[in-house]
N, C-alpha and C positions, 0 to 999 in steps of 0.2 A: 478820492477817489480822484481820478485824471480830471483837470481843466479844459475838455474842449470845447469850451465855447468859442476860439479864435481857429477853431479848424475848417477849412475852405474858404476864409476870407481872402487868401492868396487867388486860388482859382476862381472865384468870381470874380474879382478886380477885372485879372487878367484876361478873361470870358468878356468880360463889357471891353475890354481896350481890343481885344483883336479880333472882336465882331461874330466867333463863334466860338465852337467846341474843339472841332479837329484842331487847327490854329494856335489856340491859348496852350493845349495839349502836347503840340510838338512842341511851345516852347518852354513849357513845364518839364518837360522830361516826364510825362504819364499818356497815357489811353485816352480818347476820350470820353470813352466809359467813366471810367476811374472819374475823369474831372465832371461831370454829367452826374455821379452819383455822392462826389463829395457836395456838389450845389446843393444836391436832393437832401442830403441830409445837413447843411446850415439850415434850407428853408423850414426843414421841419422843427428844427431848435428856435428859432425867430417868429414862428407859427408865421410867417407872413410871405406868401410868392414872392420872389423877386425879377426874377425872368419870366417872359411869352415864349414858348418852346414853339417852334416848328418843326420838319424835317430839313426843311433848307435857311432858315434863318431866325435870330432872338431879337426879342427886344425887353428893354425896362417895363417893368410895372411902376405905376407912382411910387409906390413903397420900394421899388428897388432902384428908382433914381435916389431918390432920398440917401439912402444907406450908401450907396456907392458914392455920390458927393460926399459921404462923415469919416464911409471907411476906405476910399481911394489914397488919402492923403498920410492916412494910417497904416496901409501898407505898404506905400514910398517909405516913409519913415524908417518901420523896423526893417526894411531893406539898406535901407542905410545906413544903418544903427551895425548890421550884420558885416555888409562891406570896411565899415570902419574897424569894427574890430578886429578883422583880418587884416587889415593894414597895421595894426598893431602888435600882432603878433607877427605879422615881418618885421617890424623893426626895433632894432640892437637898441634897447635900453632898461631903465630902471638900476636895481641894486641886485650885484651880482656877489652873495656872500657864497665865500671859500674857509674854509679850514687846514690847514695841512702842519708838518712834524715843521720843528724850527730847521731842521737839517735842508729841509727842501727851500727855503729858503735862497740862499747862497748859490746852494748847488744849480738851476733853469728857474725857481719861481719868480723869483722879483722880478726876473728880465725879461721872463714871460706877462706877467703883468702892464707892467711896463709897458710892453711893443703892444699888449689888448685896448689898456688907457689911447694910448698915442692913437692907434686903429680905429678905437669906437669914443669919440669923445660926450656920448651922451650916455656910457654908462660910469658907473660908482661901483667900487668894488670894495668890500669890508671881508679883509683877510686877519683870519682869527689863526695865529701861531699857536698848538696846543700841540703840544707830544700825548696826549692821553686822547683814546678813540673819543668821539663823538656822535651821537646820535642822529640818524640822519631825518631820523622823522621827526621827532622831537626840539632837537635844536634849532629850527627854520634854515637851517643854512641851503645853498644850490646843490651843494657835491665839497666831500672831501679831496684831499688826494693824500693817498694811505701806501703802506708798504703792501703786499701781496699776500701778507698770513693776518692782513687787518681787515679785509675786504668784507661787506657785510654777505650775509647769504640772499639769495630775495632781491639783486639791485643789479644794477649795472656797471661795470668795469672797465675803463679803457688804458690802455699802456701812456706814461706820461712822462716825458720829461727824460732824458738819457738814461743807460747802462752805470752802475755805479762799480769805476774801478775803485778798489780797495788797496792799501797801504798801513806798511810802517814806516813810525818813522823817529827821529830821536836827534838829539842834539849836538852837533860837535863835540862839546866837552863829554856829556856824555858817553857818547861812544870811544872818545880818550881815556877817558880813567879806567871802564871797565869793560873794557877791547870790543871789538866788532864782529857780530852772532857770524858764521860762517856758511849756515843752514835754517829754515824756520825752525825745524826741530828742538837749534838753540836757546829762541825766544825764552825755551820752557823753564831755565835757565836765568835771568836778565829779569829786569824790574818791571812792573804792565803797572800805566797808567787805565784802567779800564771803564768804560762808558756804560751806564746802568741803562736799562729799557727800562722808559718809563708803564708802559703799558705792558707790564705784567711785571716784574723788579726783579728783571734777571739780569744777568753782564752778558754786553754783547759776546760771542763767541769772536775770538781769532780762526778764520776759514782761513784754507789755505791749497790748490791745485796742484796736482800732482800726475801729468795727463789728463784719466776721465773720471780720477778719483779726488774725493776731498776728501782734509783731514783738520782737525785742529790743535794748537796749542794750547798750552796755558801755563804764559809767566806765571812769575811770584805776585802777588796784589801787592803793590806796592801804596795804589791809591786807587779810590772810585769817584768818579760824579756822572754828574747826572746833567752836559752838556761839551756837548762833541767839542765846540772852541774854546771852550778850558783846559778839557786834554790835549790840545794840542798847545795853547799856553805854557802846562803844565811839562811838555815832554822838552818845549824850549827852556825851559828853566833848568833844565839836569835833573829833572826826579825819574825818569825811566824812559818804556820805550810806550809809545799808545800805538793803536791799530787804529784807522779812521778814512773817509773818503780821501782818496786823491784829491779831490776838490777843492776841500777845504786848507790843505798841508799845502797847496799848488806853489802859491805866494813865497810863505816862509823856504819853501823849500829851494825856488829860485832865488832866492837873496842871503841862502848860504845857512839861513839858520836854523834849518832843520835838513836830515838826512836821511830818504828815503833808502828803504831794507827791500829786497825780494819785493820789488816790483812786478816780475812776469809772474811768479808765484801766487801771490794775493786774489782772494777770493775779487769774480768780478758776479756783483747784485744786480735781480732783475730789472732796480731800477719801481719805480714811482705808477700808480696808477691814478686813476682821474674816478669818484666811487657815486654813484648817484644813482637813484632809486626806479625809476624808469626812461625809456625812450621814447613812448607815448606822449606825446603831446610836449615837449624837451623844450621849454622858454628859447628864444631868439637869442638870449644874450648866453648864455649856455651850451650853447650849439654854438656860437659865433666862439667861444672860448676855446672849445674842445677844438673846431675847425682851427685854429689858429696854431695852439697847441703841436697840429701836423706839422704844421709847413719848414 
């Protein structure tokens, strides 16, 4: 059964302070008749008449005076508590719990988190890099950074981070030893270092674009790893070609340790999304993080 013992207290206190029903009703955003009815119900519940009323003015009964002196501060305290909780809602603080695949870190997420922490010194970020899909409800995370294929149904998702340019890389030693392929289709005759997707235990496809069409090549499987950085290091050691994010291999390409092939034909992937349960009552810390990610 609903506990309505406090119903009407605010109306009663406001009527006493305003000196009448009409003024109190205006301040409460109610009709005068609704305020009068609320106080009548309050008097019925407490079993005592609180106000003496005429058509033009009101006065407190003796019981009403005592009741007002005790209830007035309590109503004020409740109002203050509500205002304070609103301030809390507007304050960016607390712990922001995120989960993301390890590949997101060096591409954009590490820099974004650092920028966020500098902008909001009262926030703690608990960032868990995990290539497995994490349940948004049971894990206790505020949001998950994911590819579009792993988004939860009945949840919210917004793009975050850049689009992902893919590339094929190989060491100068490997290309000198076996020859440089002249087209993506010739990759089928080369040694491939594959990345295994932990989410579904399959090998990441090597996708290329030709005008509006996309196609897959399949080099010979030489090595399979579950860490994108390891695949790049193995390519640097001359064990074969690997298909990876251009951003991952950028430094080694600039240093001449790796050579990129078919950069214009390699696929461009849509990037990541930030996945969270609901936009309703979204926490200030998560809202601030999402806003910062769009700058």
